[in-house]
N, C-alpha and C positions, 0 to 999 in steps of 0.2 A: 602408145606410150602409157606405162602404168602411172596412175595418179596417186597410188598408195604404196607403202612398203608392207607387203602381206606376210605375216609370220604365222606358221602353222605348227602346233604342238611343240612349243619350246619347253624343255624340261631340265634345264641346267640348275644345279643347286636346289633352291626351294621352289622354283617355278613349276607349276602343276599343269602341264600340257596347255600352255597359254596360246590362244588364238587371238591375233590382233592385226588391225589395219591402221597403219600410221599415215596420215595424209602428208603428201609432199608439198614443198614450197610454202610451208607454214611454220609458225613458231609453236612447237609442240612441247609441253611440259609433262614430265613423268614425275608423279609425287606419290606419297605414301609414308607409312611409318618407317623409321630406321630399321633396316634389316628385312624389309618386306620383299625385296627383289628388284628394286628399281635399277641399281647399278648393274646387276646381272643381266637384266634385259637390255639396257642401253649399250653397255660396254662389252660384256662377255658374249652377248648374242649378236646384236646388230653391228657394232663396230668391228669385231673380229671377223665376222662372216663377210663383211664388206671388204676388209683387207684381203681375206683369203680369196674371194672371187676376183678382186682386182689383180692380185699377184698371179693367179692361175690364168687369167686372160692374157697376161703379159709373158707367159711361159716361164715364170719364176717358180722354182721348187718351193712348195709350202709344207715341207715335212714338219717344221716347228710350229705350224699354225693349223691345227686339226679343225675339221668342221664341228661346230658345236652341236650338242644333242637337240636337233630340231628337224622336223620332217621337211620343211621347205621355207625359204625366205625369197620372195620375188619382189623386184622393183627397187633393189638397192642402188644407191649412188656411191661414187667414191667418197669415203668419209675421212674427216679430220677430227681427232679427239683433242679436246682442251680440258685436261683434268687437273687435279690438285697436286700433282707431283712437282716438286721443286728440284729440277734436274741440274741446274747450273750451280755448281759448288766452287767454281774457279775464283780465287781471290783477285785475279786480274780482270774479272768481268764486272762491269758497272751498268747502271741504267743507261748511261750514255753510249756504251759500246753495244749493248744488247739491242737498243732501239736504232742504232746507227746515227743518232743525232750528233754524237760527239765526232763522228767521221766527217760530217758536213761542216761542223765548226772548225775542224782541223784544216779543211780546205780554205775556209774563210780567213783564218788567221795566217795561213801560209801565203795567201795571195794578197791580203789587204792589211796585214798587221804592221804596226809601227813599233820600232824598238830603239833603245838608246845606243849611240855609237860607243864601242868599247874604248875608244881613245878620248874623244872630247865630251862624251856623255850627252850630246844633243840628239834631238829626235831625227831618226832616219826613216823616211817613208819607204814603202815597198816599191820594188821595180814593177811597172805595170805591163803585164803581158796579157794578150787576149786569152780568154778562157777557152780551152780546147773543148770541142763538142763531146768528147769522151772524158770529161773532167771527173766523173764519178769513179773511173777506173785509173785515176792518177797513181803513178808508182809510189810505193811507200819507201823508196830509197831516198836518202838525204841528197839534195843536189850538190854538185861540186863547184858551181860557179860563184863568182863574187860580183859586187857592184860597189861604186865609191860612195862614201859618206858625203853628202852635199856641203858639209861644213868644213871638214878637215881633209877630205880626200882619201881617208883610210879605206882599204879594200874590206868590205863587210861581206861575210859568207851569206849566200842565199839560204833560205830556209824552206823546207818542203813539209808535206804532211807528216813524214816520219819524225820531224823535230817536235811535233806536238802529241806524239803517241807514247804513252808510258809502257807500251808493250813492244817498243822498238828501241834498240840500243842508241839510236840517234836522239831520242827524246827522253828516255827513262833516266831517272836519278841514278847515278852509279852506285850510291851507297845502299839503297834498298832495292835496286833493279826494277823500279817502277811499281813496287807493291805498296809503298806508302808507310809500311811498318817494317821493323827489323825484329828478328827473334833474338832475345837476350837470355842467356842461361841464368837460372835462379840458383845462386851459389849456395844458399841455405838448404836447398833440396839436393844439390849435388854432393855437398860435403858436410859430414857430421863433425863439427869442430871440437867436440868433446873427445874425439878419438885421435890416436897417433897413427902414423903411416903404417906400421906393422899391424895395427888393429883394423885396417881396411876402412878408412873413413869416406871413401868415394863410392857413390852409387854405381854398382856393377863390377866393382873390383873383386877379384878372387885372391887367394893366397900368393899366387905367382906375382901379381902386381905389387903387393905389399913388399915382398922380398926384392924384386927387381928394382923398383923405384927408390927403395930405401938406400941402396948403394949409389944410384945415380945422384940423388940429392946430397948425399955425403960428399961425392966427388965435386958437385957444383959448389958446395960450401968451401971446400978446400981450394978450388980454382979461384974463387973470388975473395978468399982470405978471411972467412968466418966459419965458425963451427955450426954445422947443421945437425942438431940432435933430433933424430927421427923418433925417439921415444917420447918426446913431449907431445901433448895434444895440440891440435892446429890452433886453437884459440890462444895459446901462449907464444905463438911465433912473433918475432919482430916484424916490422913492416917489410923489410927486405926479404925475409924468409917467406912471409905470406905471399908477396907478389911473385916470388920464384915458384912456389908450390902451385899457385892458382894460374899464373899467366905464362911462366916459362922464361928461360934465359934470353930469348930474342925479343921479348915483348917490350913495348915502350914503358909499361908499368914497372917492370923490373930494371930496365936499363937506366932509368933516371937515378937509381941508387949508385950505379957504377958507370957513368957516362964515358969514361976514358978507357974502359976495359973491353977488349974485343970478346964477343961471346964464344964459348967453347964450341969446337967443331964436332966432337964425338961424344958418345955416352960415357966413355972412359974418362974424358976430361970433365964431364958434368953437364953435357947438353941435355936439357929437359924441356919438353914442350909446354908443360903446364896443364893442369887438369881441365880448366875452363877452356883454354885454347884448343885442347884436344877434342873436347865435346863439340865446340863450335865448328871445328874442321870436319868432324864426322857428320854433323848435321848438314853442312854445305855440300859435302861430297855425295851424300845420298838424297839430295833435294828431290829427285824424281822417284824415289822408292818410298811409297806411302806406308808400307808395312814397317820399314825400318824407322821412319820418322815417328810413327805412332808409338814405338817403344821409348823414344826420347821425349815425347811431348810433355810429360809431367815435369821435365827439367827446364822447360823454357816458358817465357812469357813474351807477349807481343808489346812492343813500344813504338809510338810514332817516330818515324825517321827524323832525326835531329837536323839533317842537312836540307831536306826538302819540306820539313814540317808536315809530312803526310800528304803533300800535293802530288807526289809521284814523278814530277817532271824536273828536268835540268834547269839551272838558274837562267840560262839564256832563253829558254822557251817560256819560262814564267814571266820574263820581262816584256814580252811582246804584247801590245795592246791594240784593240779595235774600239774606236769611240771612247778611249780612255780606260777600258776595262780589259783585264787579262783573261786568258782562257780559264785560269783557276777561279777567278771571281765569278764568272758566269756559270761555271760548273757547279757552284754552290747555290745558284738561284733555283727555287722551285720552278717546275716546267711552266706554270702560268706566268711567273715573273720573267722567265726567259723569253716567252712568247711576246710579252710587252716590250722587252729590250730589243728583240729583233725588229719589231715594227717601228721602233724609234731610230733605226740605223740610217735609212736613206738620206736624211738631211746632212749626215756627217760625211757622205761620199761625194766625190766629184762625178761629173757625167761619165768620165772614162772608167772610174772605179765602179760606178753603178752598173756598167755593162758587164763587169766581172761578177759583181755581187748578186745581180738580179736572179739568175737561175739557182744559185745556192740558197738565197733567201726564200725563193718560191718552194723549193723542195723542203726546206726546214719548216716553213709555215704549214705545209700539208702534213708532215710527219707529227709535229707537235700538236696540231689540231686534232689528229686522231687520238693521241694520248690524253688530251684534255677531255675528249668525248667519252672515253671509257672511265674517267673519274680518277686519274692518277696525276693530276696537275700539281699535287703537293710534293711529288718526288723530285729529288735533285739528280743531276747527271752523275755526280760523284758517288751516289749511293751504291754500295757494293751489292751485287746480285745475290750472293748467299744470304744477305740480311733481309731480303724481301720476304713477305709472307706468301703463303701459297696462293692466296686470292690476288695479291698484287702481281705475282708472276703470271697468273692466268689472264689478268686484264691487259698486261703488256702483249701477250700473245694475241689477244682479241684485236688490239690496235694494229698489230702487224697483218692480221687476216683482213681487216677492213681495207688495208692498202693493196691487197693482192688482186682484187677485182675478179676473183674466181666466181664462176656460176655453175649451177648444176651439182653442187657439193652438199654432202650431208655433214653438218657440224654437230658434234656431240659435246655438250658442256656439263661439267660436274660441279653443281652448286656454286655458280659464279658470284652469288651475293655474299658468300662467307667473308666476314671481315669488313663488309661494306656498310656504311651508315645508311639509314633509311632515306636520308636526303639525296643520296646518289643513286638509289635504285632505279628511278625513272630514267636517268641518263643511261644506265646499263641496258634497260629495256629498249631504249631507242637504238642502241648499237646493234642489238640482236635483230631488231626489226629492219635495220638497214642491211644486215647480212641476208635476211629473208628476201627483202625487196630486190636484191641483186639476182634473184632466181635460185636461191638455195633453200634447203630444209634445215631448220635449227631445232635440234632435239636437246632439251635441257632437263637434267635431274635436279630437282629443287624442292625446298621446303618453305621458302619465303612467300607469304600470302599475297603480297603486292605483285610479284612476278607470276604467281599462279593465276591471279585474276586477269593479267595482261595476255595470257596465252590465247592463241587462236584455237588450239585443241588441247584438251587436258586428259591425261591417263592416270587413274588412281589405282595403285597396287596395294593389296592388303589381303585379308582384313587386319592381320597382326604382323608380327615379326618372326623370322626363322621358319619353323615348320608350320606356323599358323598363318604365314603369308603366301606369296607366290600366285595370287589370283588377281584378275582384272576386276576391280569392284565397280569401276565406272569409266566411261570414255565418251568424250563429247566436248562441247564448248563449256567454259566455266559455268555459264548459266544453266546448262543442262545438267552438269554434275551436281550443282547445288540442290537440285530437286530429287536426287537419288538418296533415299534414306539409309541404304546400306553403306554409303561412303562416308568415312570419318572426315575426309577433306571436304566433302559436300556440306557437312554440318557446319564446319568453320566458314565456308563460303556463304552459307545461308544465314550465319550469325546465331544459330541455335546452340552452338557449342563455343566455349572460349577457355583460355588458360586461367585457372583460378589463382588468385593472389594469396600466397601463404601468410601465416601469422608472423609478425615481425619478432625478432629475437632481441632481448634486452642486452645492451652493451655492457662489457666488463671494465670499461674505462682504461683499457690498455691499448697502446697503439705503436706503430712504427711511423716515424716521421722522416721524410726525405727533404733535405734542406738544399736549396740552391741548385736544382736540376737544370742543366744546360745542354744536354745531349741533343744533337740535331736541331730541331726547331723549338725546343723547350726554352722559355725565357725566364731563367732564374726562378723556377717554380719551387714552392715549398708545399708538400702534400702530406696530410696526416691520414694514415690508413688504420682504422680501428681493427683490433684483433678479436678473435672469437666470434666473428660474424661472416656472413656471405657478402663480400664487397665487390661491386661491379664498377669498373673504370670504363667509361664510354665517351663518345665524342665522334665528330665526323672523321672520315678516313683521312689519315695524315695529320691529325691534330697533335699527336705525340703520345698516345696511350702506350703503344709497345715500347717506345723509347724510355718512358718512365718506369714501366713495370719490368720489362724483360731486359733492356739494355742497362738499366741502373740497378733496380732493386734485386732482381733475380741474380745477376752476376755478382753483385756485392754480397748477397747472402751466401751464395755457393763459395765465394772466395773466403768469407769469414768462417762459415760452418763446415765446409767440405774441403777446404784447402785448395780450391780451384786456382789456376794460374792465369785466368782471364782477367782483363782489366775492365772494371765497370765504366759506364758512360760518365760524362762529366757531371759532377755534383760536388757540393761542399762536404756534406756528412749525412749519415743516417743514424737516428737515435731510436732507442727502444729495443735494441738487440737482446737485452737481458730477459725479455719476455718469450723468446723462441729459442729452440735448440736444434731445429731441423728444418730443412727446406726441401720440398718436392716440386719439381717443375713439370708441368704437362703442357706442351706446346703442339704445334701442327706438324712437327717432324714425324716422318714415317718410322714406325717401330721395327718393321721387318725389312731387312736388306737382302735376304737370300730367299729363293723360292721354297726351300724346305721349312721355313719358319711359318708357324701358324699361332692362333690364339692360345692353344694348349702348351706349346713349347715356350712361347714368350712369357706366359704367366707362371710357368713351372708347374702347372697342374698335371702335366703328363708324367712327371717324374714319379710320384707315388703310385700312379697307375702302372707304369712299367715295373716298378719294384714289387707291386702286388702280384702281377703275373709271373715275375721271375721267381717268386717265393713258393709257388705251388710245386708239389712233388714231381710232376711230370717235367716241368721246366728244369728243375735241378737234375733230374735223371738224364736229360738231354744236354746238360751243361749250357742252358740258355740263360744269359744274364740280362740285367736291366740295361 
């Protein structure tokens, strides 16, 4: 059996005929300057060739996975890539659903939850059934049976897992369908109230709409007994005319003006849908058409659902408690607090209930323990998956891998310490060592010096970036690499080189001040951010940095300066806007979504190059354009 992964003459991108032996069953770190060729070596050579060889051995056609430009790679194991791509963009996905912790809690509440009787309001304990040995596979259908209230005898419907899922009709709030938010049209963007109907005041209207709807509105006015002057600007409408135009003849907003008049049945009589009602209908009808919704996105804003208050579940599901807490309450606990809550449960259960709860609690303890181990104990179950940083999503995947128990696997990680506070780095190192000790090879692309020092084997790629990189400058233990003079990483390991501290800039005494920030775990924070300076916001992972800067300041700035329809996180106010007139946000979102995109096309530097080539006489002669 090969004890190393042997690579011979790898020459992809800037790699210069690299020959390398990577020891297996060790924690191996690939480091070097940005752009030196680390990711090319780890992901484009090792990972892709591992996938290609695996698929080929299984008889799967690999036309879309060509062999990378390398003479040979021997000793590869099946590989799993854990990179920085945030692939889960579903608004229905949360930390609880991704980790399956919420699934286990749904079983707990379905089997052991107490709820008030719909008739007498007194506590109704759950019916006690033995937990089936295949309880993890319990059906997500709502049960049809009933059992009597012990106080008044009323037949109370049984509740199953589906009743606690916001992704199932049995449990989802009917108003927001389990999303926790509703999309509301922004009337000021949809309608220009300074225009009249013939002047096309509605976004997207053409001349046909102005003519067609002018006549219908006149008919509607005649039907209800008032004059509808379509030549007047919208802002001069009476309340009844405005409600008719915006919400239509069948809407409650308009019908309150004429409660005893039956709405018209035809356009000729004056049946009018209303421009806001029409927009909302089109949005709902095309809910699965992303391209269509994108065209309407600028006309909508998200608001917390008024019925479920953003909790996503039906009222009857929200009323069920275990040890006095609802499933909504514990979904708002950070994972470390949830762990403590679960450990406090056994004294609340009878011996019979404990037989049901024990296997559920054991599995929950194991899953949450892995999540705490990778350093995400600050996350709550209700946290939306798309709101996670790339580093947080990567650590959730690591926790899942810890629970898989796989051996003989090559794990390839892309800078797992990104966004992680130095306090938590050692915890992450311990996780990677656990994966290694299971009999796996862990290959990490990394810049963090603490993780580099913790490696069993270190590979330094350099000496520079781009065409100046692509060579193996050093390979060995961190102690061995520290002695190699040609290695920049070795110089930092040896302490002979360090990052210089720049001269501090004098303040201009201008600032943006965020008052009363309360988003997620922020406790009524007031923060003053000086302008004209390089300002760093730091703190341990989960302390509220991103909530303060991205969820509140960034969204509020884009809303104020760019007309964004996003709603900023909870806060009282922000002062100091008079000092800025533009906001540019640079986050961890990937800039290229299509394979044809590259740095030149994204930055638009390729456009003048194309135009220059198109302007030469030979190009014009052959009718070649830019």
